N, C-alpha and C positions, 0 to 999 in steps of 0.2 A: 805449712811451712817445710821447707827441705830439711832434712836431717843434717846435723852437723857431725862429719865422720871424724875430722881430725880431732886428736885428744891433745890435752896438755897445752891448750892454747888460751891466751887471755888478752882481751883489749887492754893497748898501752896508750893512755891519755898523754898528750904533750902540756905544754905551758902555755899555748896560745889558746884561747877559747872561741867558740863560735862568734860571741859578742865582740870579741876582738877584732874578728876577720870582719864581721859587719860593718863595724866603725872605720876600719881600713877602707873597704870598698865603696862605702856610702850606700849600701843597699842590703837587702836580704835575700838568701837564697830561696828558691821554690823549685819544686818540680812541676812543670805544666805539662800534664801527660794527654796529647791528642790522640783521640781513638776514633776510628771510622772505617768505612770500606776504602778498598783500594779505588784510588781516583777521586776521593771525597773532596781532597784538597789539603790534606794534613801537612805534607811537605812544603805546599807551597804558603800556606799561613805561616808557618814555622820560619821560613827563610824570611819572608816579608817582616816579620815581629822582630827577628834577630838584628835585622837592618835598623827597623824602628827605634829599638832599644839602645843599640850602638850609638845612634844618632843623638841619643839622649845622655850618652855617657853611662850606659847601664851595660854590664857585662853578661852576656848569655852564652850558652853553648848547645848546639843542635845535636841530638842523638836520634839519627834517621834509620829507619829500619833496614834499607839496603845497605847503607854504609857500615852499620854494624855486623850484618850477615857476612860481609866482605872481610871482616877481621875477627874480633873477639867471638864471634857466634859462627864463625865458617862452618863448624862441624855439627851444625843443626840443620834439620830439615823443617818440614811443615806438618809433620804428623802432631797429634794433640800434645802429646808428650813433649816434643821438641818446641812447640810453640810456647807451652807453659815454662819450659827452662829458659827460653830467649827471654821471656819477658821477665822472670825472677832475676836473671843476671842484669838487665838493663835497669831494674828496680835497684839494685846495688850499685851500679854505677852512677845513676842519677843521685842516690843518696850522698855520694862523694862530692859531687859538684855542689850539691846544696850546703853541705857542711863546710865548703869552702867560699860559701856565699854567693855563688855562682847561680843565676836562673836557668836551670836544666829544662831545654824544649825537647822533649821526647816524643816523636812521632812513630808510631806504631798501631797497625790494626790492631793488634790485641783483642782479638774477637770474643775472648771469653770473660765473662764478667768476674768471675771466681778469681782469674789470673790478675785483673786489674785491681780488685778488693785486696789481694794478697799485697801487691807493691803499696797501696794506700797504708795497708796496717803496718809494713815494714817502716814507712816513714812515721807513723804516728808512735811506734815504740821508741823512736829517738827524738820525738817532738818536732819533727820535720814537715813543714807544709807541703800538701800533695794537692795540685788542682787538676781535676779531670776535665779535659776540653773535649765535649762531643762533636765532632766534626761531621755532622749530619747531612747527608745529600741521599737524593733518592737513588735507588739502585739503576733505575733506567737513566738518569743524568751521568751516574758514575760510568755506566757502562758506554754511554755514547761518548764520553769524554776519553776512555779507554787509552791514557797516555803511554802505556807500555804494551799496549796489544795484548795483555793478559787476560781480559774477559773473553775475547775471539777465540784464543786458544783454549780457555777452560771449556768455553761452549762447543768446541770441536773435539773436546775429550782428551787435549794434549797435556793439560795440567790439571792434576787430582787434588782433592782437599782445598779447591779454592774457595775462599770466604765470599758468600752471597750467592754462589751458584751449588756447588755440592758440599760446603761446609757452612755452619751456622755463623751469623753475628749477632751477639747479645748486647744490644744497646744500653749505654747507661741508663740507670733509673733516676739519679738525682745527680747529674753533672753540675759541677760549679759553674761552668760556662757551656753554653748551647748555642753553636754556630749553624746556620743554615746556608751553606755553600751554594747551594742551587736556587738560593734567593737573595743573597747578600753580596756586595762587592768585597773585594779583597782589602780594600780601604776600611770599610765598615767592620769586617772581622777584626782587622788588628787594632780598630781603635776601642771594640768591645773589651778586648784583652787588657788593652794598656789602662783603661778606666779601671778595671777590676785591679789591677796589680796598685795602682795608686789607690784605691779606695781601701785596700787591705795593707798600706804602708810597705810594701815590698819595695817600690821605688817612690822617689819623689819628684 
């Protein structure tokens, strides 16, 4: 866990509880953590899921890798240390959404198992749900899709520390949801997640 540097700080509770917010929203907050290779379909399924939830009257919010790196994490690169800090910050942001009874859809390669486990532990400390969604896609298929042309650049040596090429991806060992996006349709993927959320009483 990251060291607490600021001193003389104390968490300040308000008068409105998480249960109050859940009742107001008619749903329970949760972090759905989409992890997988670049091009595996993390953002695609998160966008489709956000729309499906909205149409059901459920509020969610997407935290997308590129979007976050254009803002709050614009000072971070792709070294192992920066990747770890990137995921730590996102974990803290996702917690705030869960505390507000919103379903956080966090789409990040997050290649290191230890980093994802730290975010899970961060949620567990506060009693917040954390659902790991393994967006599983064969490297060959992800590279064939190559929506941003990143694999081509990595193969040419123009991008260093690229996950799946010269940097490792550590697949989840026991993800709550496992999607095979090289074998399933987008509709099937969304339905799998919706059924999980219903079965675990996050949405009705």
